[in-house]
N, C-alpha and C positions, 0 to 999 in steps of 0.2 A: 229486720223485715221477715226473716224466717220465723221468728217467734210470733209475729203478728199473724202470719199465715196459719201457724199451728193453732193459735187461739181462735181464729176465724172458723177453722174447720171444727174445733172443739165446740164452739157455740152452736153450730148447726145441729149437733147430736142431742143437745139438751141434757147437760150433765146432771146426774142425780147425786145428792150428797147424803151419806149415811152417817149415823152417830158413831163415834169411836167408843168401843167398850174395852175396859181394862181386862188384861189377862192375868193369869196366876204368876207366882214368883218363880225364879230360877231360869237358867239359860235354856233348858230343854223344855219345849212345849209338850205337855203330856197328852195333848190331843192328836199329835202327829203319829199316824199309823201307816200301815201298808208296807209294801216292799217294792223297791226299785232296783234296777240293774246297777251294780257297782261300776265305778270308772274302770275302763280298760287300761292295762299297763302296756308300756312300749319298751322295747329294748333300745340299745344305743343308736340304732339306725332309724328308730321311729316306727318299726314294724310291730304289729300287735303280737305279743308272744304268749298271751293267755295266762301269765303267771302274776302273782301278787308280790311285788317287791316292796310294798309299803309306801310307794310314792305314786300319787294319783296323777296320771297323765292321760286325759281323755282325748282320744284321737278325733280327727276331723272327719271329713266325708270319706272314710276308708272303706265303707261297705256300700257299693252302688246298688245293692238290692234293697236298701232302706230309703224311704222317702219320708220327710217330715212335712205334714200338711196341717193346716189350722182348721179345726172342726169346732162346732158349738156343743158344749156339754149340756147336761140336763138342767143346769141352773142358768143357762143363757150366756155363759162365758165362753169366749174363744180360747182354745188351748192347743198347743202343738201336740201332734200325735205321730209317732214314728211307726210306719207300716212297711212290711216287706212286700216287695213287688218285683216283677220281672221286666227288665229293659232289654230291648233288642240291640241297642247301641249304648256305648258308654259316653253319652254326650249330654251336656247340661240342658240343651234345648229340648231334647226328648224327655229328659227327667222332669223338667219344668212343666211341659205339656201334660205329661202323665199325672203329675201332682194335681194340676188344675182339673183334669178329668175325674180324678178321685173325689174332688170337692164339689162335683155337680150332684145335686139332690136327685136320688133315684137313678144314678148312673150305673155303669157296668160294674163298678166296684162296691156298690151299696151293701151287698151281703158281707163284705169283708171288713166293714167298719166296726170298731168295738161298740159294745152296748153302751147306752147313755150318751152317744155322740151322733151328731147329724151333720151332713154336708150343707153348706149355706149358699152355694151358687145355684141360681134358679133351675128348677127341673126343666129339662128340654134344651138347656144351653149346649151349644156346640163350641168346643175349643178349636177354632179353625187353624190357628198358628201361634207359635211363640218363638221369639228369637231374642237371645241375650247378646248384645254387641260385645265382642271380646275386649274392645278398647275402652268404650265408655261404660260398660257394664249396665247399660240401659235395657230393660226387658220390655219388649213390645208384644202385647197380647191382642189377638183379634178373636172376638167372640161372635157367634152367630146364634140362630135359633131364638129361644125365648129369654135370652140374657136380660132384656129390658123389661121383663114381666115379673115383678116381685112387689111385695108391700113396701111402701116408703119407709116404714119403721125398720126394715131389714137392711137398708142401704149402707149405713156405716159399717155394719157387721160384714157385709160382702166385701167392701173396700178394704177393711182391715185384714180379713182372711187372705185375700189375694196378695196384698202387699207384703204381709209378714211371711207368707209361704215362699214367695219368690226372692225376697231379700235374705231369707235363711239359706237360699241356694247360691248366694253370691251376687245377686243383682243389687245395684246401688240405687236404682230408681225403676219405676214401672209406669208405662203408658198403656192406656186401654183404648182399643178400637172396637167398633161394632159394624159388621157387614160392610167393610171397606172404608169406613170413615173414622177418623180419630175423634174420640169423645172429648168435648170441652167441659162436660159435667156429667154426672150420673143421671140416668133417665128419669127417675121417679122423684127424688127429693133435691136434686141439684147440687150434690156434693161436688165441689170444684175439682176439676182435673186439668186446670190450665198449666200446671207444672207437674213433672213426674212425681209419682207417689213414692214416699220414703217412709221409714219407720217413725218419722216425726209426726205422722198422723195419730200415733198412739194405738193402744189396744185396750179394750175393756175399760174405757175412759171413766174416770171418777174425779171428784174434787174433794180436797181436804176441807174440813170444817172452817168456815170463815175466810176462804181463799179470796183474794182480790184478783179477778180475772185479768185485769189490765196490767198487773204486776206479778204475774205467775210464771212458774217454770214447771215442766213435766219431769217426773221420774218414773221409771218403769220397774216394778217390783215383782218378784216371783213368790207367790204364796202356794199353799198346798190345798188340795181338795181330794175327794174320794168318790169312786164309783159306787153304785149300789151293792157291789160285791166287795167293798172295802179295799179296793185297789187304789193306791196313792198316785197322784199325778200333780204336776205343777201348772199353775195358772198365772200368766203375766197380766199385770194390771198397771195401766198408766194413770198416775195420780197427779193432778195439778196441785202444786203447793205454792205458797208465797215465796217470791224470789229471795234468795239468801246469799250471803257472802261465802258460804261453805262450798267446798268442792262438790261435784256431782256425786262422787262416791260416798262422801260423808252424808249428804242429804238423802241419798238412796238408802243407806244403812239405817239412818235414824227413822225413816219411814217404815222400813222393814221391821224395826223393833217396835214401832207403834202398832203394827199389825194391820190386818185387813179391816176395812170399814164395814164390810158385810161379813159379820162373824157367823151368820147362819150357814153360808155356803162355802166360805173359805176359812182355812185354818192357818194360824200363825206358826211360823217355824222358829221364831225367837220370842221371848217374853220381854215385857216393857221395863224390866229392871236391869237389862243389859246395857253396858256403856261402851261406846267406841273410844278407846284411849289413844289410838294412834292410827293414822291412815296416810299413806303416801304412795305415789306412783313413780316407778323408775323404769324407763324404757317402756316395754310392753307388759309390765307386771305391776299390779296394785297389791301393796302389803297392808294387811289389816290386823290390828290387835284389839281384841274384845276383852272386857272385864266383867266378871260376874263372881261375887263373893260366895255365892252358894255352890259354885262348881267345885268338885273335888278333883284335885290334880291327879292325873293318871287314868281317870275314867274316860271311856270313849264318848265322843259326841255323836249325835245322830247324823247319818249321811244326808238326810233330808234338809237339815239345817245348813250344813256346810255347802251342799250343792246349790241351795237357794241363794246363799251369799255369793257364790261364784257367778251364778246366772245374773243376779241383780247388779253386781258391781261391773261385770264386763258389759252388760247391756247399756249402762249409763256412762261408761268411760271410753268405750272403744278399745280397751286393753284386751289382750289375748289371754292373760293369766292372772290368777289371784293366789296370794300366799297368806295363810291365816294362822295366827297364834291366839291363844286364850290365856289371859292373865300373864302374858309375856312368855308362856311356855308352849312347847310343841303340842299339837293336837292331832289326834287320829279319830277316825270314825269306828263304828262297831264292826266294820269289815277289815280293820287293821290297816286302813289306807291313810297315809299321812297327808295333811293339808299344810304342813309347815314348809314344804317345798312348793314351788309354783305349780298350780293346777290349771290346765287349759280348759277353756269353755267347751262343753260338749257340742257337737254339731247336731246330733239327734237326741231329742228329749221325749220322754213319756212313751216308752214301748208298751202301750196298754194292750192287754190281751183281749181278743175278740170274744 
């Protein structure tokens, strides 16, 4: 039933299919550029110590001055953007309300958004209230003002941006209200809101070539993109693929190796001659071994590649950590950070400069 609901919502948006283009040989994509913050290190207590011990342990929501919001980039893709802000209280409700206010087009934080990104909640929208129930983790949001005034073509983007922002903050589901009344569907194009929104709605939806919608399953992948200033950032894409007997992690990694369908705006972090030789989950950790005959043992692997694997695997499995080996050997990135020990999924992604 859950899969049917997902497909129903997918069909509403009108999925576009792009041709798959082959990429070059070798594990490291030569197109991947830019600079991203390295994973933070923690000491034995879990506190950030600012040193590099060679083990990547990316902390969770340890910095309450950072908020991750979903904005639309210059290519029309939603992407998480980590912004520094000031909160008067250390409370998730206030943080969530602040995040949604940042996402209002032309709002008070408009001048602080990075170049090439825009807020997608309609201009003039008022975020009247937000509450995340501590037991059910259901986020209830009430909007006012001009929230119902937007082009129908923007509706899915608005739904995805709100849902992915609040679920990144710990909400398990999202209910939308407008001027004192719970919405059963979105105002312009009728996107169904009969059940709480979750990440099962997908993000930046696309379909693999030849997919059978009635027998499909979604995987969410993290590819790379660049600003006009050549600053690298990650873009999540939910791809419908034909249902398979493979595990979610295996299917996600194979699609990550296949690469983006839209090679004009998205950059692959792996090339299509890489193989997944072994993958298994133990408790909250997924262990991945990749094979690439062109890789020279001892050389560092790009952080963008390893981080994209961590993001993609944890997104599709619900696991907290990923452990990566290459050709059966330990692997480190160019920052001398080891991924051969379990690496936690980062809470904040894409600290893009304004």
